[in-house]
N, C-alpha and C positions, 0 to 999 in steps of 0.2 A: 504494500500500500504506500509506504514512504517513497519507494523507488518511483512509482507512478506519479506521485505528487511532485517529486524533484524534477522528473522529466517534463511534466506539464509546466512547471514554473520556469525551467530553462528554455523551453520552446516559446513560452509567452514573452520572456525577457528578450530573446533574440528577435522575435517579431516586432516588439515595441522599439527596439534599437534600430532595426531596418526601416520601420515606418517613420521614426523620428528623423533618420538620416534623409529619407526621401522628402519629408516635409521641409527640412532645412534647405535642401538643394533647390526645391521649388520656390521657396521664399527668396533665396539669394538670386536665383535666375530672374524672377519677376522684378526684383529691385534693380538688377543690372539692366533689364530691358526698359524700365521706367527712367533710368538715369544714364542716357547715352554719353554724357560728358566724361564718364569714367572709363570709356572704351567698351568694346563689345563683350558680351558675356563669354566666359571661358568654360570649356567642358573639362571634366575630370581627366587628368593625365595628359592634357594638351600642352602643358608647360615644358620648360627646358629640363633636360635630365631624363626624359623618358626613354628615348632611343638614340641619343647622340652622346658624344664624348665630353660634353661641356660640364657634366656633373663631376668629372674627375680632373677638371682644370683645362680641358681642351676647348675647342670651339665647334659650334654647329655650322654645318654647311648645307644649305638648301639646294636641292637639285642634284 
């Protein structure tokens, strides 16, 4: 019985965290769309350091 309760609490916590994360990203994206003076809204992982060598001190080359 306690194992089932722990599993349900863990699952509920994970769902709440994911839902909260989605809610926050929606709010920040809407804010960025309403305030174009701050630049275009950026997507997750679209910044520097994802697939280039600039995170280790190198430089990014486009193209």
